[in-house]
KEVEXPA-966726 format. One record per residue (C-alpha): residue in one letter; x, y, z. Coordinates in steps of 0.1 Angstrom, whole numbers, plus 5000, padded with zeros to 4 digits. Layout:
AXYZ
...
//
This chain:
M526908039570
S526007669571
R526007499605
S526207119606
V524006939629
R525306639647
W522606399658
S522906189690
P522305829683
G519405769707
P517106049694
L518105959658
V517005599663
A513705729679
M513105969651
K513805709624
L511505449640
Q508605699642
A509205819606
I509105479589
M505405459584
N505305789565
R508105709541
A508405559507
A509505189507
A513105279497
K513505529525
Q511905279550
G514805049541
T517505309546
D515905419579
L515705059592
Q519304999580
D520505319598
I518805199630
A520304859629
R523804999621
L523605249650
I522504979675
L525004719662
D527904969662
E530104909693
Q530705279697
A527205419691
R525305149709
P526105239745
T525205599740
A522005529720
L520705279745
A521605499774
Q519805789758
L516705579751
G516905439786
N516805799800
C513905929779
D510605989796
T508105699800
P505605799773
T508405849748
A509905509757
A506505339753
D506105499719
I509505389708
A508805039720
L505505029701
H507405119669
V510104859676
D507404599680
L505704699648
W508804719625
L511404489641
V509204219656
D505804199638
H507004309604
R510704189607
R510703989575
Q509304289555
A511804519573
L514704289563
R513504289526
W513404669527
I516904679542
H518204439516
D516604639488
A518304949502
G521704779501
G522004639536
T522504279523
D524804189552
L522104229578
T520103919589
L517003839608
D519203749638
D520604109636
L517104259636
D516104029665
L519204159685
V518404519676
A514804479687
E515804309719
L518304579728
L515904859720
L513004699739
A515204649769
A516305019768
C512705129766
A511404899794
R510305079825
S509804919859
//
């Protein structure tokens, strides 16, 4: 009997961010595209950001490190990978917004 697994958007974003560096370029693009789509989606975004906002501090710091690496420092490369994976409607402005929202969710006082 097969059981389907339904992922919550926050943990899925975190998992995909951490997996990018160990993936082939084509899969990096689809992972980045998935992250952007989840955060830009009006229904998934509140849940994803709340889940990331409620994770423990070390996990939040790790997520923020990966956001900085892929969506800030390497944002142009990330956009090329996304476009190569078919996400041609996404722009640098979209990635900037995604990075800003994720970093804010991971910020701890």
